[in-house]
N, C-alpha and C positions, 0 to 999 in steps of 0.2 A: 266797500258793496262786491266788488271785484274780489277781495279776498274770499268774503263767506262763500260766493259765488264757483269761484275752482273749487274749494272745498266740499261743498254741498253735490258738486259731480264728480269728485273723487270718492265720496263716499255713496253715491248711486252707482255708480260704475264697479264700485268693488262690490255691493251687494249682488247686482246682476252677475258677477263672477262668481260671488256663493250659490247662486240660485243656478248656474249651470247655463247661463246661455252663451256664455265662452268658457270652454274646460281647458285644461291645464295643456298647452304646446299651439293653443288655438291662436287666430290673430284679431284684435281688434279693428272695429274698422277706421277707415283713415279720418287722422283729425280735423278734415275739411267736413267730413260727413256728421262725426259727434257733434261739432260745432253748431253746425246747419241744426241740426235734431236737438239740442238744448238751446238754441237760440243766443248763442254769444261768439265772442270771436276765437279764432283759432289759438289766440296766445292763450286766452281762460284754460281752454282744455288742453293745452300745452303743460300751465301748470298743475291741472287734476292731472293729469299722466305722469307728471313729475314726481308728484304725491304717490302715487301708487307703487313706482320704480322705486322711491327712497325706503317705502313701506316693506319692498319685497316682493309686490302682487304681480309685475308687471316689468318685462325689459324689453327696450328696443334693440332688434337686430335688424342689422344692415340688408336692404333688399327684401327684406319680409314686413319690416313695421313693428307694433306696438305686439309683444307677445305675452298670454298667460305663463307665469310661472307655477310649480306646483304650490299650493299652501303648504303641504308639511315635506320637511326637507331633513331627515334625520341626520344627526351628527353622530360620526362615529371617532372612537378614541383608539389612536392608533401608537400601538405599542412596537417592540423588536422583537417579536417570537414569529418565525416562519413553522407552518405546521404542514402536516399532509391533508391535501387536497380532499374531502371524503364524500364533499355534496353532488357526485356525478352518477347519473341514472342510466341503466342500459338494460332491456328488456323489464323495466320494473324494478330492477334492485340497484341499491347504490354501491358506488364501488371507489376505491381510492385511485388518484392519479395526480401527479403534478404537485404543485405545492399552493396552499394559500399566504400569500403575504401579508404585511401588516395589515393593509388598508381593508383585505376581507374578514370578515366576519364568521368564524363558527362554519356551521355546515348550511349558512342560509345562500341558496341559489340566486346568483345574478344573472342580469339578461341583457341581450346585447340590442345598443339603442342604433346601430347601425350592422349593415350586414359587416361581419368580420373580412380581413383582407389579409394575404399575404402574397408576395411577388418579389420581386428582384427591382429596387431601384437605386440611384444614386445616392448616398447619405452626404447631404450639403451642410448641415451644422459642423461646422469645424470642434465645437468643445465636446460632441458626440462621437466625432470622426477621431479625435485624440483619447478619447475612454476607450474607445474599441480596436485603436492603434492599426488603424486604417487610412489611406490617404482621402482628403475630402473628393469629392466626386466618384470613388469607388464603388462599384456596383456592388451591391449589398440585401441581402434578403430582410426585408421590413416585414414585421408583423402588425397592426392595429387593430384594437377595442376600443369600442365605447361601451362601457357597461354598469350596471347597479344593481343593489336588490330589486325585486322583484315589485313593482307596483312602485315604483319611485321613479323619480328623472334619474338622467344620466350621471353619475359619479365620479366619474373618473375616464380620462382619455389614455389608454396604455399605449407604447408605439415600443416595439424592441426591434433593434437591428441585429443581427447575428453573422457574427464573423463568417467571411468566405470559409475558410476552412473548415469552418463546422457545419455549414449549409453543403457544402460539397460531401461531407462525409455522412449527414444525417438527413436525409432526403425528408423526414416527415416534418420539419419545419415549415415546408411549404403548404402542406396542408390548413388553410383557411381554418377550418373548426378544430381539427385534429379528435381527441377522445375527449375532451374538456378543456376549459381553461387553464392554462398551463402544461397540461398535460406531455406536450411535445417536449419538457424538458426532462422526463423520464429517458426518452430516446436519447437524447444526449447526452446523458450519464452513463446507460447504458452503454455506447460507444466510446468510453474508456474516461469520458471526463467527469466522472462523479468519483466523488461527491464533490459536488459545486459548492462553493463559497461565497458570499454576498457581500459588496461594500454599496453603502447609499450615500449620496450627498443631497442634500435637503436645502431649498431655498423660497423665498418669496417674490413674487414678481407678479406682472399686471400680465393680464391674456392678450394672447394673440385675438383677429377679428376670427378667423376661424375656431377657435375656442370657444369665445362667446356665445357662437352659432351650436356647437356643441354641446355644450354644457349648458345652454339656456341660461346664461348670467350676465348680468349688466359689464359692460367694459371697464367700468371703474372699481369691479370687483376684485380683489387681488387672487392668485390662485396658489395654492404648493405647488412647487416641483420636485417632484422624488426622482433622481437618476439613479438606478439600481445596475453595478455593473457586476457579471457573474464570472468567477475565474476557475477555470481548468484543473483539476488534481494532477491533471497528466503533464502539462506543462506548465501552469501556474499562468498560465495567457487569460486575456479577455475572451471569453464564451461569447457575449453577448451583451448590448446596452437597452437598459428601459426606461424610456422616460415616461414617469407617470404624471398626470396632472389634474388637480381636483380642487373646485372652489373653495376659496378661504373659508366661508362660512359653513363648509360641512366637516372639516376634521379637526380634531386635538389632539396633539402629539403629549405620549404619555412616555417618560423614562425615568429606569430606576437609578437613582445616584450611589456609586461605587466610591468606597472611602481607596483614597492610597495609604497607602502604605504610612505615611507620613501622618497620616490624621488616623490613625488607629488609637483606641479608647481601652485603657485609659494612657495617655500621655506619657513617654518616655521622659527620662530626665534630660536629655539629650534630641536635637534635631539635627538635620544636614546642613541647617544654614548657621550650626551654634547651639548655645544653652538658650533655653526658653526665657522669656522675659520675667520678670519679678513680677509676683502678683501687686 
């Protein structure tokens, strides 16, 4: 009886969400109120909420409660191609500035889910400080973005740390909006550091509490962490380090495999390890 009751409540809550009673990003009533409304114990409601979370309909957000997740969340196929960003609009006309890195797709315009930030803060992450080649705690310009395609939930958190020698030379990096996403990179390259080269490190990990809030994801959903380091053509040193965090259910990695010379076709009679094995 209890099992069927919690399932019925989960189905009813799901239908009410679909009907628009609670929109994406809105909070469901506390479990105590739902329990009273349905005439059941809090434990039964908790099981129903757990079923909705398992189905991806809601997420538990600390100090907020149970929040409705967007029903439609696109998956982006991520390649290794960097393109010129042509999705900016000024005076009604599109123009090119900065770059679209692999997570961004074509010319679609992404929106900000929080106010963009740019300012000087101590860099406390030892891993990122090492990549940027600065001491832990060094005051460093940080740019923060939480963005995604229009009409969709936040797709990624992008945090960029810019080396002090570069921020002192290129004041444009402190403009929180600039002329568009990534366009400040044009100023860095024009200051003598171009063309930049990039190196990415990728790993899967569990999200922090802050990341679950910004991306509206459950705490048990792994995230992709992509750390991209830009290198100057002037001195070959790190210009900036950008940490991108993406929900694990919203990205697929696509890689073209390259043959090593030893894997050439047709095969040669010998190999670096000696004659081939007999057929």
